[in-house]
N, CA and C atoms as an extended XYZ file, in Angstrom:
303
Properties=species:S:1:pos:R:3:atomname:S:1:resname:S:1:resid:I:1 pbc="F F F"
N       -22.144      -15.977       27.338 N   MET     1
C       -21.729      -14.999       26.354 CA  MET     1
C       -22.597      -13.764       26.517 C   MET     1
N       -21.951      -12.633       26.623 N   GLU     2
C       -22.661      -11.383       26.837 CA  GLU     2
C       -22.843      -10.663       25.509 C   GLU     2
N       -24.051      -10.193       25.262 N   ILE     3
C       -24.337       -9.428       24.056 CA  ILE     3
C       -24.585       -7.994       24.462 C   ILE     3
N       -23.792       -7.098       23.921 N   LYS     4
C       -23.929       -5.691       24.257 CA  LYS     4
C       -24.883       -5.011       23.285 C   LYS     4
N       -25.576       -4.000       23.783 N   ALA     5
C       -26.505       -3.250       22.948 CA  ALA     5
C       -25.739       -2.341       21.995 C   ALA     5
N       -26.360       -2.064       20.864 N   ILE     6
C       -25.757       -1.158       19.894 CA  ILE     6
C       -25.975        0.267       20.370 C   ILE     6
N       -24.884        1.024       20.453 N   ASN     7
C       -24.951        2.404       20.901 CA  ASN     7
C       -25.011        3.306       19.670 C   ASN     7
N       -26.117        4.032       19.484 N   PRO     8
C       -26.257        4.833       18.273 CA  PRO     8
C       -25.439        6.122       18.273 C   PRO     8
N       -24.802        6.474       19.387 N   SER     9
C       -24.036        7.719       19.418 CA  SER     9
C       -22.737        7.555       18.649 C   SER     9
N       -22.164        8.659       18.242 N   PHE    10
C       -20.934        8.649       17.474 CA  PHE    10
C       -19.747        8.866       18.398 C   PHE    10
N       -19.482        7.904       19.255 N   GLU    11
C       -18.397        8.009       20.221 CA  GLU    11
C       -17.029        8.011       19.540 C   GLU    11
N       -16.968        7.489       18.359 N   VAL    12
C       -15.698        7.413       17.652 CA  VAL    12
C       -15.166        8.814       17.368 C   VAL    12
N       -16.060        9.748       17.078 N   PHE    13
C       -15.645       11.085       16.668 CA  PHE    13
C       -15.628       12.100       17.802 C   PHE    13
N       -15.838       11.671       19.022 N   LYS    14
C       -15.835       12.616       20.139 CA  LYS    14
C       -14.451       13.206       20.383 C   LYS    14
N       -13.402       12.450       20.115 N   GLY    15
C       -12.050       12.934       20.367 CA  GLY    15
C       -11.438       13.647       19.177 C   GLY    15
N       -12.167       13.838       18.106 N   GLY    16
C       -11.639       14.501       16.929 CA  GLY    16
C       -11.129       13.498       15.912 C   GLY    16
N       -10.625       14.021       14.841 N   PHE    17
C       -10.169       13.198       13.728 CA  PHE    17
C        -9.026       12.275       14.119 C   PHE    17
N        -8.098       12.773       14.952 N   GLU    18
C        -6.930       11.985       15.321 CA  GLU    18
C        -7.310       10.741       16.122 C   GLU    18
N        -8.316       10.873       16.982 N   SER    19
C        -8.709        9.705       17.765 CA  SER    19
C        -9.524        8.721       16.933 C   SER    19
N       -10.200        9.218       15.896 N   ALA    20
C       -10.979        8.325       15.047 CA  ALA    20
C       -10.084        7.483       14.157 C   ALA    20
N        -8.963        8.048       13.731 N   PHE    21
C        -8.031        7.343       12.864 CA  PHE    21
C        -6.641        7.421       13.480 C   PHE    21
N        -6.343        6.577       14.448 N   PRO    22
C        -5.048        6.658       15.128 CA  PRO    22
C        -3.912        6.309       14.181 C   PRO    22
N        -2.749        6.869       14.469 N   THR    23
C        -1.586        6.598       13.628 CA  THR    23
C        -0.970        5.253       13.944 C   THR    23
N        -1.195        4.723       15.148 N   GLU    24
C        -0.684        3.402       15.491 CA  GLU    24
C        -1.787        2.581       16.140 C   GLU    24
N        -1.695        1.284       15.943 N   LYS    25
C        -2.674        0.395       16.552 CA  LYS    25
C        -2.440        0.336       18.056 C   LYS    25
N        -3.470       -0.032       18.788 N   ALA    26
C        -3.372       -0.084       20.244 CA  ALA    26
C        -2.343       -1.115       20.702 C   ALA    26
N        -2.146       -2.151       19.940 N   GLY    27
C        -1.208       -3.203       20.308 CA  GLY    27
C         0.237       -2.867       19.995 C   GLY    27
N         0.509       -1.655       19.530 N   GLY    28
C         1.876       -1.267       19.226 CA  GLY    28
C         2.306       -1.639       17.824 C   GLY    28
N         1.372       -2.030       16.962 N   GLY    29
C         1.715       -2.413       15.602 CA  GLY    29
C         1.899       -1.207       14.706 C   GLY    29
N         2.176       -1.481       13.455 N   ASP    30
C         2.393       -0.408       12.494 CA  ASP    30
C         1.068        0.221       12.078 C   ASP    30
N         1.134        1.489       11.706 N   SER    31
C        -0.051        2.182       11.228 CA  SER    31
C        -0.263        1.859        9.750 C   SER    31
N        -1.415        2.220        9.257 N   PHE    32
C        -1.738        1.990        7.853 CA  PHE    32
C        -0.811        2.800        6.960 C   PHE    32
N        -0.484        4.029        7.384 N   MET    33
C         0.400        4.880        6.593 CA  MET    33
C         1.805        4.277        6.503 C   MET    33
N         2.303        3.739        7.589 N   SER    34
C         3.634        3.127        7.537 CA  SER    34
C         3.609        1.862        6.677 C   SER    34
N         2.495        1.145        6.688 N   TYR    35
C         2.352       -0.022        5.824 CA  TYR    35
C         2.411        0.393        4.359 C   TYR    35
N         1.721        1.486        4.017 N   LEU    36
C         1.755        1.977        2.638 CA  LEU    36
C         3.156        2.438        2.246 C   LEU    36
N         3.814        3.149        3.147 N   ASN    37
C         5.177        3.605        2.861 CA  ASN    37
C         6.120        2.429        2.647 C   ASN    37
N         6.007        1.405        3.475 N   ASN    38
C         6.846        0.208        3.317 CA  ASN    38
C         6.564       -0.494        1.994 C   ASN    38
N         5.292       -0.563        1.624 N   SER    39
C         4.925       -1.222        0.371 CA  SER    39
C         5.462       -0.456       -0.828 C   SER    39
N         5.366        0.877       -0.784 N   MET    40
C         5.878        1.674       -1.904 CA  MET    40
C         7.393        1.595       -2.002 C   MET    40
N         8.075        1.545       -0.869 N   SER    41
C         9.529        1.419       -0.928 CA  SER    41
C         9.930        0.039       -1.447 C   SER    41
N         9.146       -0.983       -1.144 N   GLU    42
C         9.425       -2.324       -1.673 CA  GLU    42
C         9.224       -2.364       -3.183 C   GLU    42
N         8.178       -1.703       -3.668 N   VAL    43
C         7.956       -1.632       -5.122 CA  VAL    43
C         9.103       -0.880       -5.783 C   VAL    43
N         9.538        0.205       -5.165 N   ASN    44
C        10.657        0.966       -5.703 CA  ASN    44
C        11.928        0.117       -5.748 C   ASN    44
N        12.156       -0.668       -4.711 N   GLN    45
C        13.322       -1.550       -4.669 CA  GLN    45
C        13.258       -2.589       -5.789 C   GLN    45
N        12.078       -3.151       -6.035 N   LEU    46
C        11.925       -4.126       -7.112 CA  LEU    46
C        12.170       -3.486       -8.476 C   LEU    46
N        11.695       -2.252       -8.665 N   LEU    47
C        11.930       -1.551       -9.924 CA  LEU    47
C        13.417       -1.259      -10.133 C   LEU    47
N        14.096       -0.849       -9.069 N   ASN    48
C        15.538       -0.593       -9.167 CA  ASN    48
C        16.303       -1.873       -9.469 C   ASN    48
N        15.907       -2.969       -8.827 N   GLU    49
C        16.566       -4.259       -9.060 CA  GLU    49
C        16.380       -4.710      -10.505 C   GLU    49
N        15.179       -4.531      -11.046 N   ALA    50
C        14.919       -4.901      -12.440 CA  ALA    50
C        15.751       -4.036      -13.382 C   ALA    50
N        15.902       -2.759      -13.051 N   ASP    51
C        16.717       -1.868      -13.874 CA  ASP    51
C        18.176       -2.297      -13.867 C   ASP    51
N        18.686       -2.658      -12.711 N   VAL    52
C        20.078       -3.111      -12.599 CA  VAL    52
C        20.283       -4.393      -13.402 C   VAL    52
N        19.349       -5.331      -13.280 N   LYS    53
C        19.460       -6.605      -14.006 CA  LYS    53
C        19.414       -6.383      -15.517 C   LYS    53
N        18.538       -5.463      -15.968 N   ALA    54
C        18.446       -5.175      -17.398 CA  ALA    54
C        19.726       -4.509      -17.896 C   ALA    54
N        20.299       -3.620      -17.101 N   THR    55
C        21.550       -2.967      -17.473 CA  THR    55
C        22.689       -3.979      -17.536 C   THR    55
N        22.758       -4.875      -16.568 N   GLU    56
C        23.788       -5.919      -16.578 CA  GLU    56
C        23.647       -6.823      -17.794 C   GLU    56
N        22.418       -7.128      -18.172 N   LEU    57
C        22.187       -7.976      -19.340 CA  LEU    57
C        22.590       -7.243      -20.617 C   LEU    57
N        22.264       -5.963      -20.695 N   ALA    58
C        22.583       -5.186      -21.898 CA  ALA    58
C        24.083       -4.953      -22.055 C   ALA    58
N        24.776       -4.795      -20.945 N   THR    59
C        26.224       -4.546      -21.025 CA  THR    59
C        27.044       -5.830      -21.106 C   THR    59
N        26.413       -6.969      -20.945 N   GLY    60
C        27.118       -8.235      -21.063 CA  GLY    60
C        27.751       -8.718      -19.771 C   GLY    60
N        27.434       -8.081      -18.646 N   LYS    61
C        27.997       -8.520      -17.363 CA  LYS    61
C        27.373       -9.824      -16.891 C   LYS    61
N        26.203      -10.119      -17.381 N   THR    62
C        25.542      -11.379      -17.033 CA  THR    62
C        24.857      -11.931      -18.274 C   THR    62
N        24.688      -13.238      -18.283 N   GLU    63
C        24.010      -13.877      -19.405 CA  GLU    63
C        22.726      -14.555      -18.961 C   GLU    63
N        22.297      -14.301      -17.736 N   ASN    64
C        21.086      -14.914      -17.202 CA  ASN    64
C        19.858      -14.110      -17.625 C   ASN    64
N        19.361      -14.445      -18.793 N   LEU    65
C        18.177      -13.762      -19.312 CA  LEU    65
C        16.960      -14.035      -18.439 C   LEU    65
N        16.850      -15.262      -17.947 N   HIS    66
C        15.678      -15.619      -17.157 CA  HIS    66
C        15.617      -14.833      -15.843 C   HIS    66
N        16.762      -14.584      -15.200 N   GLU    67
C        16.756      -13.797      -13.962 CA  GLU    67
C        16.347      -12.353      -14.229 C   GLU    67
N        16.811      -11.811      -15.341 N   SER    68
C        16.450      -10.443      -15.704 CA  SER    68
C        14.956      -10.335      -15.992 C   SER    68
N        14.427      -11.324      -16.698 N   MET    69
C        12.994      -11.302      -17.030 CA  MET    69
C        12.130      -11.503      -15.786 C   MET    69
N        12.568      -12.363      -14.886 N   ILE    70
C        11.811      -12.576      -13.642 CA  ILE    70
C        11.798      -11.300      -12.817 C   ILE    70
N        12.931      -10.620      -12.711 N   ALA    71
C        12.990       -9.359      -11.963 CA  ALA    71
C        12.100       -8.304      -12.605 C   ALA    71
N        12.096       -8.244      -13.933 N   ALA    72
C        11.256       -7.270      -14.634 CA  ALA    72
C         9.778       -7.576      -14.427 C   ALA    72
N         9.397       -8.835      -14.473 N   GLU    73
C         7.989       -9.205      -14.274 CA  GLU    73
C         7.535       -8.943      -12.838 C   GLU    73
N         8.410       -9.249      -11.862 N   LYS    74
C         8.071       -8.950      -10.463 CA  LYS    74
C         7.823       -7.463      -10.280 C   LYS    74
N         8.704       -6.652      -10.866 N   ALA    75
C         8.564       -5.208      -10.745 CA  ALA    75
C         7.292       -4.725      -11.430 C   ALA    75
N         6.987       -5.270      -12.600 N   GLU    76
C         5.799       -4.847      -13.327 CA  GLU    76
C         4.517       -5.206      -12.580 C   GLU    76
N         4.465       -6.427      -12.070 N   VAL    77
C         3.260       -6.864      -11.347 CA  VAL    77
C         3.065       -6.059      -10.068 C   VAL    77
N         4.142       -5.817       -9.329 N   SER    78
C         4.009       -5.049       -8.091 CA  SER    78
C         3.637       -3.604       -8.375 C   SER    78
N         4.152       -3.026       -9.469 N   PHE    79
C         3.790       -1.654       -9.829 CA  PHE    79
C         2.333       -1.572      -10.246 C   PHE    79
N         1.867       -2.550      -11.015 N   LYS    80
C         0.453       -2.577      -11.414 CA  LYS    80
C        -0.453       -2.706      -10.193 C   LYS    80
N        -0.064       -3.544       -9.231 N   LEU    81
C        -0.853       -3.696       -8.009 CA  LEU    81
C        -0.907       -2.384       -7.241 C   LEU    81
N         0.236       -1.707       -7.137 N   MET    82
C         0.269       -0.431       -6.424 CA  MET    82
C        -0.592        0.611       -7.124 C   MET    82
N        -0.557        0.654       -8.444 N   SER    83
C        -1.363        1.645       -9.156 CA  SER    83
C        -2.855        1.316       -9.066 C   SER    83
N        -3.213        0.036       -9.037 N   GLN    84
C        -4.618       -0.336       -8.852 CA  GLN    84
C        -5.099        0.017       -7.451 C   GLN    84
N        -4.227       -0.185       -6.469 N   PHE    85
C        -4.570        0.194       -5.103 CA  PHE    85
C        -4.791        1.698       -5.010 C   PHE    85
N        -3.921        2.457       -5.666 N   ARG    86
C        -4.060        3.915       -5.695 CA  ARG    86
C        -5.384        4.315       -6.339 C   ARG    86
N        -5.739        3.673       -7.457 N   ALA    87
C        -6.988        3.994       -8.143 CA  ALA    87
C        -8.196        3.698       -7.252 C   ALA    87
N        -8.166        2.578       -6.559 N   LYS    88
C        -9.280        2.226       -5.666 CA  LYS    88
C        -9.362        3.179       -4.483 C   LYS    88
N        -8.206        3.599       -3.958 N   ALA    89
C        -8.212        4.547       -2.837 CA  ALA    89
C        -8.779        5.888       -3.266 C   ALA    89
N        -8.429        6.350       -4.458 N   ILE    90
C        -8.970        7.616       -4.967 CA  ILE    90
C       -10.459        7.484       -5.232 C   ILE    90
N       -10.873        6.346       -5.756 N   GLU    91
C       -12.290        6.105       -5.998 CA  GLU    91
C       -13.075        6.109       -4.685 C   GLU    91
N       -12.531        5.493       -3.652 N   ALA    92
C       -13.194        5.482       -2.342 CA  ALA    92
C       -13.256        6.884       -1.759 C   ALA    92
N       -12.184        7.651       -1.898 N   TYR    93
C       -12.163        9.027       -1.409 CA  TYR    93
C       -13.223        9.867       -2.116 C   TYR    93
N       -13.304        9.742       -3.440 N   ASN    94
C       -14.318       10.493       -4.195 CA  ASN    94
C       -15.729       10.087       -3.788 C   ASN    94
N       -15.918        8.807       -3.536 N   GLU    95
C       -17.250        8.336       -3.105 CA  GLU    95
C       -17.611        8.922       -1.741 C   GLU    95
N       -16.656        8.996       -0.842 N   ILE    96
C       -16.907        9.584        0.478 CA  ILE    96
C       -17.219       11.065        0.349 C   ILE    96
N       -16.530       11.753       -0.545 N   MET    97
C       -16.764       13.181       -0.743 CA  MET    97
C       -18.134       13.459       -1.353 C   MET    97
N       -18.689       12.500       -2.091 N   ARG    98
C       -20.017       12.667       -2.684 CA  ARG    98
C       -21.144       12.390       -1.705 C   ARG    98
N       -20.820       11.791       -0.557 N   MET    99
C       -21.856       11.473        0.425 CA  MET    99
C       -22.461       12.740        0.998 C   MET    99
N       -23.760       12.685        1.176 N   GLN   100
C       -24.439       13.826        1.796 CA  GLN   100
C       -24.488       13.611        3.293 C   GLN   100
N       -24.200       14.665        4.001 N   VAL   101
C       -24.172       14.577        5.471 CA  VAL   101
C       -25.449       15.101        6.046 C   VAL   101
């Protein structure tokens, strides 16, 4: 097993901001931004589904109260998770901005 020495230079930033934070992984996977976009669209889809189920229940098109409540709870939990993630991301950004260089 080979142990490499720690290189104190900042090679990560030699290519600029774009090379330090690539938009896609080297293996061809999705970027972090596309992951966030997919997650937000999934939350939006859950919210729309809960709205449709609540409207169907209110208009009498369906009598499945439990399905409507499950859809509403899924949407609420996913929205709360997304808003907590947003709060933590803003908190991390503010912490980075307070760092002295």
